[in-house]
N, C-alpha and C positions, 0 to 999 in steps of 0.2 A: 094372469099377468102379475108379476111381483114388481112393484115400483121401488125406486131407490131415490132418496133425497140427494139431489146433485148440485143444488145451488139456491141462490136467492136473487130476485130482481131488486136491485138497489135504487135504480132511478131510470129515467128516460135519457136518451142521447140523441140530440138533434130533433128535427121536426117531422121525420118520416117514419116514426114507430120503432126505431131501434131501442133496445133495452140494455142498460148497463147492468151487468150481473156479476155476482161473486160465484165462482166455480169451485165446488168442493171436491171434484174428482181429480185424481192424479193426472199429470200431463199426458196428453194423447187420447185419453178415454173419451172426452167430450167430442172429439172429431169423428168418432164412430156413430154418434147418435144422430138420428134423422128427425125424431119427434120428441117433444117434451110435454109434460102435463102441468098445468097451473090451475089450481082450484078444481081439479078433476077434468078440466077441458083439455083436449089434445090439440097441440099446435105443431105444424110442420116447420122445421127450421129451414129458412130460405137463405140465410146468410149468417156468417159468424166471423169475428176478427178480434184480435187482441188490441187493447188500447189502454196504455198507462197502467198495466197490471190488472186490468179487468177484461172480462169477456163481453163483447157486444154481440147481442143476438138480434136477428131479424126473423120474425115469425109471420107465417101466412095469416092473413086476417088482421094483423096489427099494422095498419097502414099510416097512422098519424099519431101525433103526440097525445091526443085525447085517449085513443085506444091503449097506448102504451102506459099512460098515467093510471089506468084502471088496474094494471098489473103490478104497480109499484109496491114494494115490501112483501110480495108473495113468494112462497117457496116454489122451487122448480123440482119436479120429479121426472125420472126417466124410467123406461121399461128396462129392467135389469138384463133381460135376454138380449137386448140390442148391443150390449157391450162385448158379448162373446168372449168371456174370460177363459183362458186356457185351463185345462184340467188341473185340479188341485189348488187353483187360486180362488180367493174369496175376498169379500169385503168384511170389515169389522162387524157391520150390522148383521151379516149372516150368522154371526156367533151369538147374538143377543138372545138370552133365554136358555143358553146351553148350561148344563151342569159344569161346575168347575171342580176338577178332581186334583187334590194335592198328593203328589207321589211320595213326599216325605212322610206324611201322616197316614197315607193309605186310605183316605176317606174324602167324601165330598166336602168342599169348602164353601159351597153356596151356588148361586146362579149368576152368570155374567149379565150385568145390566147394560154397560156401555164401555167403550174404549175411548179414553180422553187423550187428546194430544197435549203434551207438556213440553216445554223447551228441552228438558233433559232427556225424557223418554216417554213412551206411551204408558198410560196408567189403565189398568183393568179395574173397573168398578164392579165389585162383587157384593151381592146381597145374600145374607144368611139370617133367617129368622127375623126379618124386618129390620135388621141393622145392615148398614152399608160400610164397606171399607175399600181401600185402594191397595193394589199390588202393582209394583212397577213391572212393565213387560220385560225389560232387560234387567237382570239375567234370569228371571223366574218363569217366564212363559216357555213351555216346551212343546207346543203344538196343539192341534185340534183334530178330532175325529168327526168329520162332518156327518157321516152316516149315523153314528151313535149319539151325536149331539153332545159331545164332551170336549171341554177345553182342559188341557193339562198344565199344571204349574208345579214347581218344586220349591217350596218356601224354605226359610230358615227358622230355627226355634225362636219363638216370641213374635213372629210376624202376624199370626192369625189372632183375631180379637179374643178368642176364648183361651188364649195362652198368656194373657196379660193379667 
C-alpha cells in the first residue's frame, strides 16, 4: 500500500470527537476516501462535512473530545489506491525522485525533490550534486514519463546553476 499525505488534524470540534482538519487534496478527492491513517493507525471515516473552510472528520473509535485531543497536530495519510485516479493522472509526490531532463541542453538537470506551490506558479525544486535550485513549472515543465521516471523541462540559457 502506498500512502499519501492528505491533511493535518488542526484541532477538535465540539465534544463528540469531531476533528477540525486541513485538507491537502483537490476538491472532490477526499469524498472518495473511506479510511485514513494517523500515526500508522487505520480509522474508518464515519462522517465528514465542510465548516468555515475546514473539513470536519468523524472517525470510528474517536468518540469524545479526549480521544480527539490525542490526534491534534497529527498528519493524515490515505491509501493512494482509494482515490482511483484516471489513467495518466498523478500527484506531484509521485514524481519525487525522478530524473529531470532538460531538452534544451540534452542532459539531466538533476533529481526532482518536490513541487512547491507559489502564488504565481508551481516551482519545481531540483537537486543536482548536493545543490538545490528552483525552476518555474510554467512555461518550463513539458511533462513526465511515469514508466521511465523522468520529468521533462525546457529551460532558457542561464537558468541552470552551472550556466551562471
